[in-house]
C-alpha positions in Angstrom: -0.2 0.1 -0.2 1.0 3.4 -0.9 2.4 5.9 1.8 -0.2 8.0 2.9 -3.0 4.9 2.0 -3.9 4.3 6.0 -5.0 7.9 6.7 -8.7 9.2 7.7 -11.4 7.8 6.1 -9.7 5.2 4.9 -8.1 3.8 8.2 -11.5 4.7 10.1 -13.0 2.4 7.6 -10.7 -0.3 8.4 -10.7 0.1 12.3 -14.9 -0.8 11.2 -14.3 -3.8 9.1 -11.8 -5.0 11.9 -14.6 -4.3 14.5 -17.6 -5.6 12.3 -15.3 -8.8 11.9 -14.5 -9.5 15.5 -18.0 -8.8 16.3 -19.8 -11.3 13.8 -16.9 -13.8 13.2 -14.8 -14.0 16.3 -18.2 -13.6 18.6 -16.5 -10.7 20.6 -18.8 -9.7 23.8 -20.1 -6.2 23.6 -18.1 -4.9 26.1 -14.9 -5.5 24.7 -15.9 -4.8 21.1 -16.2 -1.1 22.5 -13.2 -1.3 24.4 -11.0 -1.7 21.1 -13.1 0.8 19.1 -11.9 3.0 21.9 -8.3 1.9 21.7 -8.4 1.8 18.3 -9.8 5.2 18.3 -7.1 6.7 20.4 -4.5 5.3 17.6 -6.0 7.0 14.9 -6.0 9.9 16.9 -2.3 9.7 17.8 -1.2 8.5 14.4 -3.0 12.2 13.3 -1.6 12.5 9.3 0.8 9.5 9.2 -0.7 6.4 7.5 -0.8 3.3 9.7 1.2 1.2 7.5 3.7 3.7 8.2 4.3 3.7 11.5 7.4 1.9 13.5 8.2 0.7 16.9 9.6 3.6 17.7 6.2 6.1 17.1 4.3 3.2 19.1 6.9 3.6 21.9 5.8 7.2 21.5 2.2 6.8 21.6 2.3 4.2 24.6 4.6 7.3 26.8 2.1 10.1 25.7 -1.1 7.7 26.8 0.8 7.0 30.5 1.3 10.5 30.7 -2.0 11.3 30.5 -2.8 8.7 33.4 -3.4 5.4 32.1 -2.1 2.7 34.4 0.6 -0.2 33.1 -2.6 -2.6 32.9 -4.5 -0.2 30.9 -1.7 0.2 28.3 -1.3 -3.6 28.3 -5.2 -3.8 26.9 -4.5 -1.2 24.5 -1.6 -2.3 23.5 -2.9 -6.0 22.9 -5.9 -4.2 21.0 -3.7 -2.3 18.4 -1.4 -5.5 18.0 -4.6 -7.5 16.8 -5.4 -4.7 14.7 -2.1 -4.3 12.6 -2.3 -8.2 12.0 -5.6 -7.9 10.6 -4.1 -5.0 8.4 -1.1 -7.2 7.3 -3.4 -9.9 6.3 -6.1 -7.6 4.7 -4.5 -4.4 3.8 -1.2 -5.1 2.7 0.6 -3.5 5.8 4.0 -4.5 5.7 4.6 -5.8 9.5 3.3 -5.1 13.2 5.1 -2.1 14.7 3.5 -2.9 18.4 5.5 -6.6 18.5 8.2 -5.7 20.3 6.8 -2.7 22.1 5.5 -3.6 26.2 3.6 -1.6 28.8 5.3 -0.1 31.5 4.6 -2.0 35.0 2.3 -1.0 37.3 1.6 -2.2 40.9 -0.6 -5.2 41.3 -3.9 -3.7 42.7 -6.1 -6.2 44.0 -9.9 -6.2 43.4 -12.3 -4.7 46.0 -14.2 -6.7 47.6 -17.1 -6.2 50.3 -16.8 -8.4 53.6 -19.2 -11.1 54.3 -20.7 -8.4 57.3 -20.9 -5.3 54.0 -22.3 -8.2 52.0 -24.9 -9.4 54.3 -25.6 -6.1 55.1 -26.0 -4.5 51.6 -28.7 -7.6 50.5 -30.7 -7.7 53.6 -32.0 -3.9 52.9 -35.5 -3.9 52.3 -36.9 -2.8 48.9 -39.5 -0.6 48.6 -41.6 -0.4 45.5 -41.3 -2.5 42.5 -38.3 -1.2 40.9 -36.2 -2.2 44.3 -37.9 -5.4 43.9 -36.3 -5.7 40.9 -33.3 -4.6 42.0 -32.8 -7.0 45.1 -33.4 -10.0 43.0 -30.7 -8.7 40.2 -27.8 -7.8 43.3 -28.8 -11.3 45.1 -28.1 -12.9 41.7 -25.3 -11.2 41.2 -23.8 -12.2 44.4 -25.0 -15.7 44.5 -23.5 -17.1 41.3 -20.7 -14.6 40.7 -21.8 -13.2 37.3 -20.5 -10.4 35.1 -22.7 -7.3 34.4 -23.0 -8.0 30.9 -24.3 -11.6 31.8 -26.7 -10.3 34.4 -27.8 -7.9 31.7 -28.4 -10.3 29.1 -30.5 -13.1 31.0 -33.8 -14.1 29.9 -37.1 -14.9 30.9 -36.8 -18.4 29.5 -34.6 -19.0 32.3 -37.1 -18.7 35.3 -37.2 -22.1 35.7 -33.9 -23.1 35.6 -33.7 -20.3 38.2 -35.6 -21.7 40.4 -34.6 -25.3 40.4 -31.1 -23.7 41.9 -28.6 -23.0 38.7 -28.5 -20.4 36.3 -26.7 -20.9 32.4 -24.9 -17.8 30.9 -22.8 -17.0 27.8 -19.7 -15.2 29.2 -16.1 -13.9 27.2 -15.5 -15.7 23.8 -19.2 -17.2 23.8 -18.0 -19.6 26.6 -21.8 -21.0 28.3 -21.1 -22.0 32.1 -23.7 -23.3 34.4 -23.7 -21.8 38.0 -25.7 -22.7 41.6 -28.3 -20.1 42.6 -28.3 -19.9 46.9 -31.9 -20.0 48.7 -31.6 -16.1 49.5 -31.6 -15.1 45.6 -34.1 -17.9 44.5 -36.5 -16.3 47.3 -35.8 -12.8 45.9 -36.2 -13.7 42.1 -39.2 -15.4 42.6 -40.9 -12.1 44.0 -39.3 -10.6 41.5 -41.3 -12.3 39.1 -44.4 -12.6 40.4 -44.6 -8.9 39.6 -42.3 -8.5 36.5 -45.6 -8.2 34.4 -46.4 -4.9 35.7 -43.3 -3.2 34.2 -42.3 -5.6 31.0 -43.4 -4.9 27.7 -45.8 -7.8 26.0 -42.8 -8.8 23.6 -39.5 -8.0 25.6 -37.7 -11.1 26.7 -35.4 -9.7 29.3 -35.8 -11.0 32.7 -35.0 -7.6 34.0 -36.4 -4.7 32.6 -36.4 -0.7 33.1 -40.0 1.6 33.6 -40.1 1.5 30.3 -40.5 -2.1 30.0 -37.5 -3.1 27.9 -34.2 -4.9 29.0 -32.6 -2.7 31.5 -29.1 -1.6 30.5 -25.4 -2.3 32.2 -25.2 1.4 32.9 -28.5 1.7 34.4 -27.7 -1.5 36.9 -24.5 0.3 37.7 -26.6 3.5 38.7 -29.1 1.0 40.7 -26.4 -0.9 42.4 -24.3 2.2 43.6 -27.7 3.7 44.9 -28.4 0.6 46.9 -25.1 0.8 48.5 -25.6 4.2 49.6 -29.4 3.4 50.8 -27.2 0.2 53.1 -24.8 3.3 54.5 -22.0 1.2 53.7 -19.6 4.7 53.0 -18.2 3.3 49.7 -19.2 3.0 45.8 -20.2 -0.3 45.3 -20.4 -1.5 41.4 -21.4 -5.0 40.0 -18.0 -6.5 39.4 -17.7 -5.9 43.1 -19.9 -8.8 43.8 -18.3 -11.1 41.4 -15.1 -10.0 43.1 -16.9 -10.6 46.8 -18.9 -13.6 45.6 -15.4 -15.4 44.7 -13.4 -14.4 47.5 -16.2 -15.6 49.9 -16.6 -19.2 48.4 -12.7 -19.2 48.7 -12.4 -18.5 51.8 -14.9 -20.9 52.9 -13.9 -23.4 50.6 -10.4 -23.5 49.7 -11.2 -24.8 46.2 -9.4 -22.8 43.7 -10.9 -24.7 41.2 -14.2 -25.4 41.8 -14.0 -20.8 42.0 -12.5 -21.3 38.0 -15.0 -22.8 36.7 -18.1 -20.8 38.5 -16.3 -17.3 37.7 -15.5 -18.9 33.8 -12.0 -18.4 33.9 -9.8 -19.4 31.5 -7.1 -20.2 33.2 -6.2 -20.8 37.2 -3.6 -17.7 36.9 -6.8 -15.1 36.8 -8.3 -16.8 39.7 -5.1 -17.0 41.7 -5.5 -13.3 42.6 -8.1 -14.1 45.3 -5.8 -16.4 47.2 -4.0 -13.0 48.0 -7.5 -11.4 48.8 -8.0 -14.6 51.2 -4.3 -14.3 52.6 -5.5 -10.5 53.4 -8.2 -11.7 55.4 -6.1 -14.5 57.4 -3.4 -11.9 58.6 -6.4 -9.6 59.5 -8.1 -11.9 61.3 -4.3 -13.2 63.0 -3.1 -9.4 63.9 -6.4 -9.1 65.9 -6.7 -12.5 67.8 -3.2 -13.7 68.3 -1.8 -12.6 71.5 1.9 -11.6 70.3 0.5 -10.6 66.8 1.2 -7.1 67.1 4.0 -4.8 69.6 2.0 -4.0 73.0 
């Protein structure tokens, strides 16, 4: 391809074609697709008038440094570079680009932050909050299910009413990342909250809406609205901290691991491809044990 050939609208069209392939051939989740779109838009903005097929390793390193200077963490930059590498590989196959300028570029290391979790007492306080009205009845069912089964936000939002029978018998089947399905248990408290919601769901849901959780308009509740409702619920419970759906998933994993010690079972229930991803919760478990030790052991602290 001639110099200057992958700029402007041509570059945007290439990005659109790549994202379309990810969506329809590789079945990438909508949330991941949105992230890729954001990362590739950043690439086009950083490249400016320079053709994508003319970019070199030093250009990519400069772009990464610029993003780092804007506050992106090492983990975020690793995700950005992963999106860029995939795109440049696609350009080489479909647009004749000469190579991949990202191959030798690595993101700067950053301190590995452990996921935020609720303590068992905080989770109890959150979920024992009484529902007032129809919308809170729906919210309570959502949050009980999310914590009970460790669901991702997208998995929770995508549930349909045809799953109600499985939910009633104590399990739920969801489709997670990379179109992988898994079946996980649903606890008694979640089943009770879901039954209460399903008994009144028809008061909100449009006749042709298959969604399990619906908005005031009767349509499927969006992921953003679930986030906002959970934050509101957390403030109502007096937790004094921002609560988000992934925190419930993290709390589920941490609490099950604390009680059972079965890392493989937690991996399966979370739908992690690699047990290395699940092992972060062993660090959380150790933190919990260390706090118990410090509080209980007579010689743990200096007098």
